[in-house]
C-alpha positions in Angstrom: -53.6 53.5 -59.2 -51.7 56.7 -59.8 -48.0 56.9 -58.8 -47.0 60.4 -57.6 -43.7 61.7 -58.8 -41.4 62.8 -55.9 -40.9 66.5 -55.7 -37.2 67.6 -55.6 -37.9 71.3 -55.1 -40.1 73.0 -52.6 -43.0 75.2 -53.5 -41.1 78.4 -52.8 -38.6 77.9 -55.6 -35.6 76.4 -53.8 -33.7 73.7 -55.6 -33.5 70.1 -54.4 -30.7 68.7 -52.4 -27.5 68.0 -54.1 -24.8 65.6 -53.0 -21.5 67.0 -51.8 -19.6 65.5 -54.8 -22.0 67.3 -57.2 -21.5 70.5 -55.3 -17.7 70.2 -55.8 -18.0 69.4 -59.5 -20.3 72.4 -59.9 -17.8 74.6 -58.0 -15.0 73.4 -60.2 -17.0 74.2 -63.3 -17.8 77.7 -62.1 -14.1 78.4 -61.1 -12.8 77.1 -64.4 -15.2 79.3 -66.4 -14.1 82.3 -64.2 -10.4 81.6 -64.8 -11.0 81.2 -68.5 -12.7 84.6 -68.6 -9.8 86.1 -66.7 -7.3 84.4 -69.1 -9.1 85.7 -72.2 -9.4 89.2 -70.7 -5.7 89.1 -69.8 -4.6 88.3 -73.3 -6.8 91.2 -74.6 -5.5 93.6 -71.9 -1.9 92.5 -72.5 -2.3 93.7 -76.1 -3.5 97.1 -74.8 -1.2 97.2 -71.8 0.7 100.2 -72.9 -2.5 102.2 -73.5 -3.9 101.2 -70.1 -0.6 102.2 -68.6 -0.9 105.6 -70.3 -4.3 106.1 -68.6 -2.9 105.1 -65.2 0.0 107.6 -65.5 -2.2 110.4 -66.5 -2.7 111.7 -62.9 1.1 111.8 -62.7 1.4 114.2 -65.7 -1.5 116.3 -64.2 0.6 116.6 -61.1 3.5 118.1 -63.1 5.8 115.1 -63.4 6.9 114.0 -66.9 9.2 111.1 -66.0 9.0 107.6 -64.6 12.1 105.5 -64.0 12.8 101.8 -63.5 15.9 100.6 -61.8 15.7 96.9 -62.7 15.9 95.4 -66.2 12.7 93.4 -65.8 10.7 96.1 -64.0 9.0 97.6 -67.0 8.0 94.2 -68.4 6.5 93.0 -65.1 4.7 96.3 -64.7 2.9 95.8 -68.0 2.0 92.2 -66.9 0.7 93.5 -63.6 -1.4 96.2 -65.3 -2.8 93.7 -67.8 -3.8 91.3 -65.0 -5.3 94.1 -62.9 -7.4 95.3 -65.9 -8.3 91.7 -66.8 -9.8 91.0 -63.4 -11.8 94.3 -63.6 -13.0 93.4 -67.1 -13.9 89.8 -66.2 -15.7 90.7 -63.0 -19.2 90.5 -64.5 -18.5 87.0 -65.7 -17.1 86.0 -62.3 -20.2 87.5 -60.5 -22.5 85.7 -62.9 -20.7 82.3 -62.2 -20.9 83.0 -58.5 -24.6 83.7 -58.8 -25.3 80.6 -60.8 -23.5 78.5 -58.2 -25.4 80.0 -55.2 -28.8 80.7 -56.8 -30.1 77.0 -57.0 -30.0 76.8 -53.2 -31.9 80.0 -52.6 -35.6 80.5 -52.2 -37.5 82.7 -54.7 -37.8 85.6 -52.2 -34.1 85.4 -51.4 -33.2 85.5 -55.1 -35.4 88.6 -55.5 -33.7 90.2 -52.5 -30.1 89.5 -53.6 -30.4 90.4 -57.3 -30.5 94.2 -56.8 -27.3 93.9 -54.7 -25.6 91.8 -57.4 -26.3 94.4 -60.0 -25.3 97.3 -57.7 -21.9 95.8 -56.8 -20.0 96.6 -60.0 -21.7 100.0 -60.2 -20.6 101.0 -56.7 -17.1 99.5 -57.2 -16.7 101.5 -60.5 -17.9 104.6 -58.7 -15.3 104.2 -56.0 -12.5 103.6 -58.5 -13.6 106.6 -60.5 -13.7 108.8 -57.4 -10.1 107.6 -56.5 -8.9 108.2 -60.1 -10.4 111.7 -60.7 -10.4 113.1 -57.2 -8.3 111.3 -54.6 -5.2 110.4 -56.6 -4.6 113.8 -58.2 -5.1 115.5 -54.8 -2.7 113.1 -53.1 -0.1 113.4 -55.8 -0.2 117.3 -55.7 0.3 117.1 -52.0 3.1 114.5 -52.0 5.0 116.1 -54.9 4.7 119.5 -53.2 7.8 118.6 -51.2 10.1 119.1 -54.2 12.2 122.1 -53.3 15.7 123.5 -53.1 17.5 122.6 -49.9 20.5 125.0 -49.7 21.7 124.4 -53.2 20.6 120.7 -53.4 17.5 120.0 -55.4 15.0 117.6 -53.9 13.2 116.1 -56.9 10.6 113.3 -57.2 11.6 110.5 -59.5 9.0 107.8 -58.9 9.8 104.2 -60.0 7.3 102.7 -62.5 6.6 99.7 -60.3 6.1 101.6 -57.1 3.8 104.2 -58.8 1.6 101.5 -60.4 1.3 99.7 -57.1 0.4 103.1 -55.5 -2.4 103.7 -58.1 -3.8 100.1 -57.9 -3.8 100.3 -54.1 -5.9 103.5 -54.3 -8.3 102.1 -57.0 -8.9 98.8 -55.1 -9.3 100.5 -51.7 -11.9 103.0 -52.9 -13.7 100.4 -55.0 -14.0 98.1 -52.1 -14.9 100.9 -49.7 -17.8 102.0 -51.8 -19.3 98.5 -51.4 -19.9 99.3 -47.7 -23.6 100.1 -48.2 -24.2 96.7 -49.8 -22.5 94.9 -47.0 -24.4 96.7 -44.3 -27.7 96.3 -46.1 -27.1 92.6 -46.6 -26.2 91.8 -43.0 -29.2 93.9 -41.9 -31.5 91.9 -44.3 -30.0 88.7 -42.9 -31.0 89.8 -39.3 -27.4 89.9 -38.0 -27.7 93.6 -37.1 -30.4 96.2 -36.8 -30.5 99.8 -37.9 -30.6 100.9 -34.2 -27.4 98.9 -33.6 -25.7 100.5 -36.6 -26.7 104.0 -35.2 -25.3 103.1 -31.8 -22.0 101.9 -33.4 -21.5 105.2 -35.3 -18.6 106.3 -33.0 -16.8 103.0 -33.5 -17.3 103.2 -37.2 -15.6 106.6 -37.3 -12.5 105.1 -35.5 -12.6 102.1 -37.8 -12.8 104.2 -40.9 -9.6 106.0 -40.0 -8.0 102.7 -39.1 -8.9 101.3 -42.5 -7.6 104.4 -44.2 -4.3 104.2 -42.3 -3.8 100.6 -43.7 -4.9 101.1 -47.3 -3.5 104.5 -48.1 -0.1 106.2 -47.9 1.0 107.5 -44.4 0.2 111.1 -45.1 -2.8 112.6 -43.4 -4.5 114.0 -46.5 -4.7 110.6 -48.2 -6.1 109.0 -45.1 -8.8 111.7 -44.8 -9.7 111.3 -48.5 -10.7 107.6 -47.7 -11.9 107.9 -44.1 -14.4 110.7 -44.8 -16.2 108.9 -47.7 -16.3 105.8 -45.5 -18.1 107.7 -42.8 -20.5 109.3 -45.3 -21.2 105.9 -46.9 -22.0 104.5 -43.4 -24.5 107.2 -42.9 -25.9 106.7 -46.3 -26.3 103.0 -45.5 -28.4 103.8 -42.4 -30.7 106.0 -44.5 -31.0 103.3 -47.2 -31.8 100.7 -44.5 -34.6 103.0 -43.2 -36.1 103.2 -46.7 -36.0 99.5 -47.3 -37.5 98.7 -43.8 -40.3 101.2 -44.6 -40.9 99.6 -48.0 -41.0 96.1 -46.5 -43.4 97.3 -43.8 -45.7 99.0 -46.4 -45.7 95.9 -48.5 -46.6 93.7 -45.6 -49.5 96.0 -44.6 -50.7 96.1 -48.2 -50.7 92.3 -48.6 -54.3 90.9 -48.7 -55.4 88.9 -45.7 -57.3 85.8 -46.5 -60.5 85.3 -44.5 -60.7 82.3 -42.1 -62.9 79.5 -43.3 -66.0 79.0 -41.3 -66.3 75.6 -39.5 
């Protein structure tokens, strides 16, 4: 008599069921490894904090300003700490994404894994693209516009003297806003793949997206119109690009389904 071994995973590649306690232990392990990666990156970035700060203030020098001030004794110290933490999170992001994937992947089917992996690899690329666009295009343009208000007011000189902490917060806000904004195609393609929305619904919601893009730009950028346009316009373009990308993926899935061989029915 042969005793069959119970199967803990289905034929499509999804992992077996795991008790809640094991899920929590696994989540703690992944979070701990992510925090350790951030901690190690923070120590490295703290050593190079001054060099990183030099890179961040480069758009300021390009705009014609050669001076940053700080009005609190601890401001310069905490600015370097903030810069090191910000750079550490960026540097440790691949490790964080990998730990997140290892936590989620065992509960996914093989087809779901194949569908999600391209988005996982595209996320840091699109985020870096958005941050680079902000650094090389948006921030210099915004600074030239904002510092253009330096002038003589009837014998009184109106001069820009930005504080170090406020300027670094300004730069980080731009980098994060544009980095996250450039992830919009991934978000839309994922929710379309999950069946939550259709391409036709996205096309019909285009006017609402335009209003939403300007609302998001008003929240995440300075109150001047130019900075808001520099974020709102790319958001609208990314939305349109997402609709085109969804059309290509739908066409590819349809072509793949049509090309799949059909097994003949067995005769009775």
